[in-house]
N, CA, C, O and the ligand as a Tripos MOL2 file, in Angstrom:
@<TRIPOS>MOLECULE
protein
  237   235    60     0     0
PROTEIN
NO_CHARGES

@<TRIPOS>ATOM
      1 N          12.2780   -5.5420    2.6190 N.3       1 MET1
      2 CA         10.8140   -5.1530    1.8980 C.3       1 MET1
      3 C          10.8130   -3.6780    1.7680 C.2       1 MET1
      4 O          11.8100   -2.9610    1.8500 O.2       1 MET1
      5 N           9.5680   -3.2900    1.5510 N.am      2 PHE2
      6 CA          9.3440   -1.8170    1.1010 C.3       2 PHE2
      7 C           9.4760   -1.0830    2.4250 C.2       2 PHE2
      8 O           9.0830   -1.5360    3.4990 O.2       2 PHE2
      9 N          10.0840    0.1320    2.2420 N.am      3 LYS3
     10 CA         10.0480    1.0870    3.3650 C.3       3 LYS3
     11 C           9.1430    2.1270    3.0510 C.2       3 LYS3
     12 O           9.5050    3.0590    2.3330 O.2       3 LYS3
     13 N           7.9340    2.0560    3.5450 N.am      4 ILE4
     14 CA          6.9100    3.1190    3.2850 C.3       4 ILE4
     15 C           6.3970    3.4150    4.6020 C.2       4 ILE4
     16 O           6.6110    2.6610    5.5510 O.2       4 ILE4
     17 N           5.6670    4.5780    4.7070 N.am      5 GLU5
     18 CA          5.1070    4.9810    5.9080 C.3       5 GLU5
     19 C           4.1780    3.8930    6.4420 C.2       5 GLU5
     20 O           3.3900    3.4270    5.6180 O.2       5 GLU5
     21 N           4.1410    3.4310    7.6380 N.am      6 PRO6
     22 CA          3.5520    2.3090    8.1370 C.3       6 PRO6
     23 C           2.0340    2.5210    8.4190 C.2       6 PRO6
     24 O           1.4670    1.8040    9.2440 O.2       6 PRO6
     25 N           1.4170    3.4320    7.7880 N.am      7 THR7
     26 CA          0.0360    3.5370    7.9620 C.3       7 THR7
     27 C          -0.8000    3.4000    6.5440 C.2       7 THR7
     28 O          -0.1910    3.5840    5.4900 O.2       7 THR7
     29 N          -1.9580    3.1310    6.5380 N.am      8 TYR8
     30 CA         -2.6990    3.0140    5.3270 C.3       8 TYR8
     31 C          -3.1020    4.3550    4.8220 C.2       8 TYR8
     32 O          -3.4930    5.2690    5.5480 O.2       8 TYR8
     33 N          -2.9750    4.4140    3.4760 N.am      9 SER9
     34 CA         -3.3560    5.7320    2.8260 C.3       9 SER9
     35 C          -4.8040    6.0800    2.9350 C.2       9 SER9
     36 O          -5.1200    7.2670    3.0170 O.2       9 SER9
     37 N          -5.6900    5.1600    2.9430 N.am     10 PHE10
     38 CA         -7.1280    5.4440    3.0420 C.3      10 PHE10
     39 C          -7.6060    5.6420    4.4640 C.2      10 PHE10
     40 O          -8.2090    6.6960    4.6660 O.2      10 PHE10
     41 N          -7.4510    4.8500    5.4420 N.am     11 CYS11
     42 CA         -8.0580    5.0070    6.8050 C.3      11 CYS11
     43 C          -6.9940    5.5810    7.8610 C.2      11 CYS11
     44 O          -7.3420    6.0650    8.9370 O.2      11 CYS11
     45 N          -5.6570    5.4750    7.4380 N.am     12 GLY12
     46 CA         -4.7610    6.0570    8.4570 C.3      12 GLY12
     47 C          -4.3420    4.9780    9.5950 C.2      12 GLY12
     48 O          -3.5320    5.2550   10.4800 O.2      12 GLY12
     49 N          -4.9130    3.8550    9.4880 N.am     13 LYS13
     50 CA         -4.6590    2.7230   10.4830 C.3      13 LYS13
     51 C          -3.2330    2.4300   10.3390 C.2      13 LYS13
     52 O          -2.6430    2.5480    9.2650 O.2      13 LYS13
     53 N          -2.6530    2.0250   11.4890 N.am     14 ASN14
     54 CA         -1.1620    1.4890   11.4800 C.3      14 ASN14
     55 C          -1.3230    0.1160   10.7350 C.2      14 ASN14
     56 O          -2.3170   -0.5980   10.8730 O.2      14 ASN14
     57 N          -0.2510   -0.1880    9.9310 N.am     15 ILE15
     58 CA         -0.1200   -1.4240    9.3040 C.3      15 ILE15
     59 C           0.6580   -2.3890   10.1850 C.2      15 ILE15
     60 O           1.7970   -2.1550   10.5910 O.2      15 ILE15
     61 N          -0.0170   -3.4590   10.4450 N.am     16 GLU16
     62 CA          0.5350   -4.4410   11.4140 C.3      16 GLU16
     63 C           1.3970   -5.4800   10.6680 C.2      16 GLU16
     64 O           1.1690   -5.7300    9.4840 O.2      16 GLU16
     65 N           2.2590   -6.0080   11.2650 N.am     17 ALA17
     66 CA          3.3390   -6.9460   10.5890 C.3      17 ALA17
     67 C           2.4270   -8.1550   10.1170 C.2      17 ALA17
     68 O           1.4940   -8.6210   10.7700 O.2      17 ALA17
     69 N           2.8490   -8.5740    8.8920 N.am     18 TYR18
     70 CA          2.3440   -9.6610    8.3210 C.3      18 TYR18
     71 C           0.9130   -9.5670    7.8790 C.2      18 TYR18
     72 O           0.3110  -10.5600    7.4710 O.2      18 TYR18
     73 N           0.3450   -8.3330    7.9620 N.am     19 GLU19
     74 CA         -1.0340   -8.0440    7.5940 C.3      19 GLU19
     75 C          -1.2440   -8.0460    6.0850 C.2      19 GLU19
     76 O          -0.4210   -7.4580    5.3830 O.2      19 GLU19
     77 N          -2.1570   -8.5870    5.6050 N.am     20 GLU20
     78 CA         -2.3500   -8.4910    4.0600 C.3      20 GLU20
     79 C          -2.6430   -7.1420    3.5610 C.2      20 GLU20
     80 O          -3.6350   -6.5800    4.0260 O.2      20 GLU20
     81 N          -1.9840   -6.5860    2.7520 N.am     21 VAL21
     82 CA         -2.1520   -5.2500    2.1680 C.3      21 VAL21
     83 C          -2.3340   -5.1590    0.7050 C.2      21 VAL21
     84 O          -1.8660   -5.9760   -0.0880 O.2      21 VAL21
     85 N          -3.0280   -4.1380    0.3940 N.am     22 TYR22
     86 CA         -3.2530   -3.9290   -1.1510 C.3      22 TYR22
     87 C          -2.5340   -2.5560   -1.4740 C.2      22 TYR22
     88 O          -2.6170   -1.6050   -0.6970 O.2      22 TYR22
     89 N          -1.8530   -2.5040   -2.6100 N.am     23 VAL23
     90 CA         -1.1910   -1.4020   -3.0860 C.3      23 VAL23
     91 C          -1.8780   -0.9580   -4.3870 C.2      23 VAL23
     92 O          -2.0000   -1.7120   -5.3520 O.2      23 VAL23
     93 N          -2.3260    0.3260   -4.3570 N.am     24 LYS24
     94 CA         -2.8900    0.8840   -5.6540 C.3      24 LYS24
     95 C          -1.9720    1.8030   -6.2560 C.2      24 LYS24
     96 O          -1.5870    2.7920   -5.6330 O.2      24 LYS24
     97 N          -1.5790    1.5400   -7.4680 N.am     25 MET25
     98 CA         -0.5510    2.3440   -8.1540 C.3      25 MET25
     99 C          -0.7440    2.1480   -9.7760 C.2      25 MET25
    100 O          -1.4110    1.2550  -10.2990 O.2      25 MET25
    101 N          -0.1100    3.0430  -10.3610 N.am     26 CYS26
    102 CA         -0.1860    2.8820  -11.8830 C.3      26 CYS26
    103 C           1.1970    2.1220  -12.0100 C.2      26 CYS26
    104 O           2.2100    2.4530  -11.3930 O.2      26 CYS26
    105 N           1.1120    1.1280  -12.8330 N.am     27 TYR27
    106 CA          2.3530    0.3350  -13.1970 C.3      27 TYR27
    107 C           3.3370    1.2700  -14.0210 C.2      27 TYR27
    108 O           2.9450    1.8800  -15.0160 O.2      27 TYR27
    109 N           4.5330    1.3390  -13.5850 N.am     28 PRO28
    110 CA          5.3900    2.2790  -14.2300 C.3      28 PRO28
    111 C           6.0670    1.6250  -15.5240 C.2      28 PRO28
    112 O           6.0460    0.4100  -15.7160 O.2      28 PRO28
    113 N           6.6140    2.4550  -16.3140 N.am     29 LYS29
    114 CA          7.2830    1.9240  -17.5100 C.3      29 LYS29
    115 C           8.7780    1.6050  -16.9230 C.2      29 LYS29
    116 O           9.7640    2.3320  -17.0360 O.2      29 LYS29
    117 N           8.7050    0.4400  -16.3220 N.am     30 SER30
    118 CA          9.8940   -0.1510  -15.5340 C.3      30 SER30
    119 C          10.3490   -1.4260  -16.2280 C.2      30 SER30
    120 O           9.6110   -2.1800  -16.8630 O.2      30 SER30
    121 N          11.7060   -1.5810  -16.0220 N.am     31 ARG31
    122 CA         12.3660   -2.6690  -16.4840 C.3      31 ARG31
    123 C          12.8140   -3.7090  -15.4090 C.2      31 ARG31
    124 O          13.3770   -4.7630  -15.7080 O.2      31 ARG31
    125 N          12.5100   -3.3150  -14.0930 N.am     32 GLY32
    126 CA         12.9120   -4.0380  -13.1070 C.3      32 GLY32
    127 C          12.3800   -3.8120  -11.7340 C.2      32 GLY32
    128 O          11.9060   -2.7160  -11.4350 O.2      32 GLY32
    129 N          12.4380   -4.8510  -10.8420 N.am     33 PHE33
    130 CA         11.7870   -4.6420   -9.5930 C.3      33 PHE33
    131 C          12.2830   -3.4960   -8.7330 C.2      33 PHE33
    132 O          11.5150   -2.8990   -7.9780 O.2      33 PHE33
    133 N          13.5830   -3.1840   -8.8490 N.am     34 THR34
    134 CA         14.0500   -2.1150   -8.0880 C.3      34 THR34
    135 C          13.4130   -0.8030   -8.4900 C.2      34 THR34
    136 O          13.1660    0.0390   -7.6270 O.2      34 THR34
    137 N          13.1340   -0.5940   -9.7860 N.am     35 GLU35
    138 CA         12.4000    0.6520  -10.1020 C.3      35 GLU35
    139 C          10.9050    0.5450   -9.6890 C.2      35 GLU35
    140 O          10.2630    1.5630   -9.4320 O.2      35 GLU35
    141 N          10.3940   -0.6130   -9.6330 N.am     36 LEU36
    142 CA          9.0610   -0.7460   -9.1230 C.3      36 LEU36
    143 C           8.8480   -0.4170   -7.6630 C.2      36 LEU36
    144 O           7.8680    0.1700   -7.2050 O.2      36 LEU36
    145 N           9.9090   -0.8790   -6.9780 N.am     37 LYS37
    146 CA          9.9110   -0.6440   -5.4460 C.3      37 LYS37
    147 C           9.9200    0.8660   -5.1580 C.2      37 LYS37
    148 O           9.1600    1.3890   -4.3420 O.2      37 LYS37
    149 N          10.8880    1.5670   -5.9290 N.am     38 ALA38
    150 CA         10.9760    2.8800   -5.8130 C.3      38 ALA38
    151 C           9.6920    3.7090   -6.2120 C.2      38 ALA38
    152 O           9.3110    4.6810   -5.5590 O.2      38 ALA38
    153 N           9.1290    3.2870   -7.2220 N.am     39 PHE39
    154 CA          7.8700    3.7530   -7.6670 C.3      39 PHE39
    155 C           6.7580    3.5810   -6.5130 C.2      39 PHE39
    156 O           6.0650    4.5320   -6.1540 O.2      39 PHE39
    157 N           6.6640    2.5080   -6.0560 N.am     40 ILE40
    158 CA          5.6480    2.2450   -4.9880 C.3      40 ILE40
    159 C           5.9120    3.2280   -3.8950 C.2      40 ILE40
    160 O           4.9530    3.8070   -3.3830 O.2      40 ILE40
    161 N           7.1340    3.4640   -3.4960 N.am     41 GLN41
    162 CA          7.3950    4.3720   -2.3680 C.3      41 GLN41
    163 C           6.9330    5.8370   -2.7310 C.2      41 GLN41
    164 O           6.4900    6.5930   -1.8670 O.2      41 GLN41
    165 N           7.0500    6.1660   -3.9500 N.am     42 ASN42
    166 CA          6.5010    7.4740   -4.3600 C.3      42 ASN42
    167 C           5.1550    7.5340   -4.6290 C.2      42 ASN42
    168 O           4.5100    8.4700   -4.1560 O.2      42 ASN42
    169 N           4.5560    6.6020   -5.3850 N.am     43 GLU43
    170 CA          3.3850    6.7580   -5.9600 C.3      43 GLU43
    171 C           2.1800    5.7710   -5.3840 C.2      43 GLU43
    172 O           0.9790    5.9340   -5.6000 O.2      43 GLU43
    173 N           2.7800    4.7150   -4.6050 N.am     44 GLY44
    174 CA          1.7680    3.7070   -4.1760 C.3      44 GLY44
    175 C           0.8770    4.3080   -3.0780 C.2      44 GLY44
    176 O           1.2300    5.2130   -2.3220 O.2      44 GLY44
    177 N          -0.2460    3.7380   -3.0800 N.am     45 LYS45
    178 CA         -1.3100    3.9450   -2.0630 C.3      45 LYS45
    179 C          -1.5490    2.5420   -1.3440 C.2      45 LYS45
    180 O          -1.9860    1.5620   -1.9460 O.2      45 LYS45
    181 N          -1.2490    2.5510   -0.1200 N.am     46 ILE46
    182 CA         -1.5530    1.2160    0.6460 C.3      46 ILE46
    183 C          -2.9300    1.1950    1.1790 C.2      46 ILE46
    184 O          -3.4060    2.1790    1.7460 O.2      46 ILE46
    185 N          -3.5930    0.0660    1.0050 N.am     47 ILE47
    186 CA         -5.0480    0.0010    1.3330 C.3      47 ILE47
    187 C          -5.0120   -1.1740    2.0690 C.2      47 ILE47
    188 O          -4.3090   -2.1090    1.6880 O.2      47 ILE47
    189 N          -5.8030   -1.2560    3.2570 N.am     48 CYS48
    190 CA         -6.1560   -2.3980    3.9810 C.3      48 CYS48
    191 C          -7.2220   -3.1160    3.3480 C.2      48 CYS48
    192 O          -7.9530   -2.6470    2.4750 O.2      48 CYS48
    193 N          -7.2920   -4.4680    3.9020 N.am     49 LYS49
    194 CA         -8.2570   -5.4400    3.2550 C.3      49 LYS49
    195 C          -9.7310   -4.8460    3.4480 C.2      49 LYS49
    196 O         -10.5940   -4.9550    2.5760 O.2      49 LYS49
    197 N          -9.9130   -4.2690    4.5550 N.am     50 ASP50
    198 CA        -11.3270   -3.7530    4.8160 C.3      50 ASP50
    199 C         -11.6990   -2.7200    3.7560 C.2      50 ASP50
    200 O         -12.7100   -2.8230    3.0620 O.2      50 ASP50
    201 N         -10.7810   -1.6730    3.6690 N.am     51 CYS51
    202 CA        -11.1020   -0.6630    2.7350 C.3      51 CYS51
    203 C         -11.1030   -1.1490    1.1730 C.2      51 CYS51
    204 O         -11.8770   -0.7070    0.3240 O.2      51 CYS51
    205 N         -10.1580   -2.0770    0.9610 N.am     52 PHE52
    206 CA        -10.1300   -2.6460   -0.3540 C.3      52 PHE52
    207 C         -11.4510   -3.2860   -0.7480 C.2      52 PHE52
    208 O         -11.8940   -3.1320   -1.8860 O.2      52 PHE52
    209 N         -12.0850   -4.0000    0.1710 N.am     53 GLU53
    210 CA        -13.3240   -4.7320   -0.1130 C.3      53 GLU53
    211 C         -14.5000   -3.8440    0.2990 C.2      53 GLU53
    212 O         -15.6210   -4.3470    0.3770 O.2      53 GLU53
    213 N         -14.2960   -2.4960    0.5790 N.am     54 GLY54
    214 CA        -15.4010   -1.5370    0.7330 C.3      54 GLY54
    215 C         -16.0250   -1.6630    1.9270 C.2      54 GLY54
    216 O         -17.1360   -1.1480    2.0500 O.2      54 GLY54
    217 N         -15.4590   -2.3280    2.9630 N.am     55 ARG55
    218 CA        -16.1200   -2.5030    4.2330 C.3      55 ARG55
    219 C         -15.2750   -1.4020    5.1280 C.2      55 ARG55
    220 O         -14.0570   -1.5510    5.0400 O.2      55 ARG55
    221 N         -15.6500   -0.4940    5.8400 N.am     56 GLN56
    222 CA        -15.1710    0.3650    6.6140 C.3      56 GLN56
    223 C         -15.5310    0.0110    8.0800 C.2      56 GLN56
    224 O         -16.7020    0.0960    8.4510 O.2      56 GLN56
    225 N         -14.6420   -0.3460    8.8350 N.am     57 ASN57
    226 CA        -14.9190   -0.5610   10.2810 C.3      57 ASN57
    227 C         -14.4650    0.7530   10.8820 C.2      57 ASN57
    228 O         -13.3580    1.2230   10.6190 O.2      57 ASN57
    229 N         -15.2960    1.3160   11.6580 N.am     58 ASN58
    230 CA        -14.7830    2.3820   12.5600 C.3      58 ASN58
    231 C         -14.4750    1.6160   13.8650 C.2      58 ASN58
    232 O         -15.3540    1.1450   14.5870 O.2      58 ASN58
    233 N         -13.1360    1.5320   14.1070 N.am     59 ASN59
    234 CA        -12.8260    0.8990   15.4920 C.3      59 ASN59
    235 C         -13.2620    1.7960   16.6630 C.2      59 ASN59
    236 O         -13.0810    1.4270   17.8230 O.2      59 ASN59
    237 ZN         -8.3120    0.7900    5.7340 Zn       60 ZN60
@<TRIPOS>BOND
     1     1     2 1
     2     2     3 1
     3     3     4 2
     4     3     5 am
     5     5     6 1
     6     6     7 1
     7     7     8 2
     8     7     9 am
     9     9    10 1
    10    10    11 1
    11    11    12 2
    12    11    13 am
    13    13    14 1
    14    14    15 1
    15    15    16 2
    16    15    17 am
    17    17    18 1
    18    18    19 1
    19    19    20 2
    20    19    21 am
    21    21    22 1
    22    22    23 1
    23    23    24 2
    24    23    25 am
    25    25    26 1
    26    26    27 1
    27    27    28 2
    28    27    29 am
    29    29    30 1
    30    30    31 1
    31    31    32 2
    32    31    33 am
    33    33    34 1
    34    34    35 1
    35    35    36 2
    36    35    37 am
    37    37    38 1
    38    38    39 1
    39    39    40 2
    40    39    41 am
    41    41    42 1
    42    42    43 1
    43    43    44 2
    44    43    45 am
    45    45    46 1
    46    46    47 1
    47    47    48 2
    48    47    49 am
    49    49    50 1
    50    50    51 1
    51    51    52 2
    52    51    53 am
    53    53    54 1
    54    54    55 1
    55    55    56 2
    56    55    57 am
    57    57    58 1
    58    58    59 1
    59    59    60 2
    60    59    61 am
    61    61    62 1
    62    62    63 1
    63    63    64 2
    64    63    65 am
    65    65    66 1
    66    66    67 1
    67    67    68 2
    68    67    69 am
    69    69    70 1
    70    70    71 1
    71    71    72 2
    72    71    73 am
    73    73    74 1
    74    74    75 1
    75    75    76 2
    76    75    77 am
    77    77    78 1
    78    78    79 1
    79    79    80 2
    80    79    81 am
    81    81    82 1
    82    82    83 1
    83    83    84 2
    84    83    85 am
    85    85    86 1
    86    86    87 1
    87    87    88 2
    88    87    89 am
    89    89    90 1
    90    90    91 1
    91    91    92 2
    92    91    93 am
    93    93    94 1
    94    94    95 1
    95    95    96 2
    96    95    97 am
    97    97    98 1
    98    98    99 1
    99    99   100 2
   100    99   101 am
   101   101   102 1
   102   102   103 1
   103   103   104 2
   104   103   105 am
   105   105   106 1
   106   106   107 1
   107   107   108 2
   108   107   109 am
   109   109   110 1
   110   110   111 1
   111   111   112 2
   112   111   113 am
   113   113   114 1
   114   114   115 1
   115   115   116 2
   116   115   117 am
   117   117   118 1
   118   118   119 1
   119   119   120 2
   120   119   121 am
   121   121   122 1
   122   122   123 1
   123   123   124 2
   124   123   125 am
   125   125   126 1
   126   126   127 1
   127   127   128 2
   128   127   129 am
   129   129   130 1
   130   130   131 1
   131   131   132 2
   132   131   133 am
   133   133   134 1
   134   134   135 1
   135   135   136 2
   136   135   137 am
   137   137   138 1
   138   138   139 1
   139   139   140 2
   140   139   141 am
   141   141   142 1
   142   142   143 1
   143   143   144 2
   144   143   145 am
   145   145   146 1
   146   146   147 1
   147   147   148 2
   148   147   149 am
   149   149   150 1
   150   150   151 1
   151   151   152 2
   152   151   153 am
   153   153   154 1
   154   154   155 1
   155   155   156 2
   156   155   157 am
   157   157   158 1
   158   158   159 1
   159   159   160 2
   160   159   161 am
   161   161   162 1
   162   162   163 1
   163   163   164 2
   164   163   165 am
   165   165   166 1
   166   166   167 1
   167   167   168 2
   168   167   169 am
   169   169   170 1
   170   170   171 1
   171   171   172 2
   172   171   173 am
   173   173   174 1
   174   174   175 1
   175   175   176 2
   176   175   177 am
   177   177   178 1
   178   178   179 1
   179   179   180 2
   180   179   181 am
   181   181   182 1
   182   182   183 1
   183   183   184 2
   184   183   185 am
   185   185   186 1
   186   186   187 1
   187   187   188 2
   188   187   189 am
   189   189   190 1
   190   190   191 1
   191   191   192 2
   192   191   193 am
   193   193   194 1
   194   194   195 1
   195   195   196 2
   196   195   197 am
   197   197   198 1
   198   198   199 1
   199   199   200 2
   200   199   201 am
   201   201   202 1
   202   202   203 1
   203   203   204 2
   204   203   205 am
   205   205   206 1
   206   206   207 1
   207   207   208 2
   208   207   209 am
   209   209   210 1
   210   210   211 1
   211   211   212 2
   212   211   213 am
   213   213   214 1
   214   214   215 1
   215   215   216 2
   216   215   217 am
   217   217   218 1
   218   218   219 1
   219   219   220 2
   220   219   221 am
   221   221   222 1
   222   222   223 1
   223   223   224 2
   224   223   225 am
   225   225   226 1
   226   226   227 1
   227   227   228 2
   228   227   229 am
   229   229   230 1
   230   230   231 1
   231   231   232 2
   232   231   233 am
   233   233   234 1
   234   234   235 1
   235   235   236 2
@<TRIPOS>SUBSTRUCTURE
     1 MET1         2 RESIDUE 1 A MET
     2 PHE2         6 RESIDUE 1 A PHE
     3 LYS3        10 RESIDUE 1 A LYS
     4 ILE4        14 RESIDUE 1 A ILE
     5 GLU5        18 RESIDUE 1 A GLU
     6 PRO6        22 RESIDUE 1 A PRO
     7 THR7        26 RESIDUE 1 A THR
     8 TYR8        30 RESIDUE 1 A TYR
     9 SER9        34 RESIDUE 1 A SER
    10 PHE10       38 RESIDUE 1 A PHE
    11 CYS11       42 RESIDUE 1 A CYS
    12 GLY12       46 RESIDUE 1 A GLY
    13 LYS13       50 RESIDUE 1 A LYS
    14 ASN14       54 RESIDUE 1 A ASN
    15 ILE15       58 RESIDUE 1 A ILE
    16 GLU16       62 RESIDUE 1 A GLU
    17 ALA17       66 RESIDUE 1 A ALA
    18 TYR18       70 RESIDUE 1 A TYR
    19 GLU19       74 RESIDUE 1 A GLU
    20 GLU20       78 RESIDUE 1 A GLU
    21 VAL21       82 RESIDUE 1 A VAL
    22 TYR22       86 RESIDUE 1 A TYR
    23 VAL23       90 RESIDUE 1 A VAL
    24 LYS24       94 RESIDUE 1 A LYS
    25 MET25       98 RESIDUE 1 A MET
    26 CYS26      102 RESIDUE 1 A CYS
    27 TYR27      106 RESIDUE 1 A TYR
    28 PRO28      110 RESIDUE 1 A PRO
    29 LYS29      114 RESIDUE 1 A LYS
    30 SER30      118 RESIDUE 1 A SER
    31 ARG31      122 RESIDUE 1 A ARG
    32 GLY32      126 RESIDUE 1 A GLY
    33 PHE33      130 RESIDUE 1 A PHE
    34 THR34      134 RESIDUE 1 A THR
    35 GLU35      138 RESIDUE 1 A GLU
    36 LEU36      142 RESIDUE 1 A LEU
    37 LYS37      146 RESIDUE 1 A LYS
    38 ALA38      150 RESIDUE 1 A ALA
    39 PHE39      154 RESIDUE 1 A PHE
    40 ILE40      158 RESIDUE 1 A ILE
    41 GLN41      162 RESIDUE 1 A GLN
    42 ASN42      166 RESIDUE 1 A ASN
    43 GLU43      170 RESIDUE 1 A GLU
    44 GLY44      174 RESIDUE 1 A GLY
    45 LYS45      178 RESIDUE 1 A LYS
    46 ILE46      182 RESIDUE 1 A ILE
    47 ILE47      186 RESIDUE 1 A ILE
    48 CYS48      190 RESIDUE 1 A CYS
    49 LYS49      194 RESIDUE 1 A LYS
    50 ASP50      198 RESIDUE 1 A ASP
    51 CYS51      202 RESIDUE 1 A CYS
    52 PHE52      206 RESIDUE 1 A PHE
    53 GLU53      210 RESIDUE 1 A GLU
    54 GLY54      214 RESIDUE 1 A GLY
    55 ARG55      218 RESIDUE 1 A ARG
    56 GLN56      222 RESIDUE 1 A GLN
    57 ASN57      226 RESIDUE 1 A ASN
    58 ASN58      230 RESIDUE 1 A ASN
    59 ASN59      234 RESIDUE 1 A ASN
    60 ZN60       237 GROUP 0 **** ****
């Protein structure tokens, strides 16, 4: 799967295994998934479900 820093871009929480995540990115001019993967690593922002839905829990 993706090798990205295992924290969320928004809240900085650790990403747990099998957690549902959202990736915010601009879709690249890409011809294949390999390029898409590289693009996510460079440009993608990983957002947890709470942040995505606008709910901020302060743990
Ligand atoms: Zn979050």
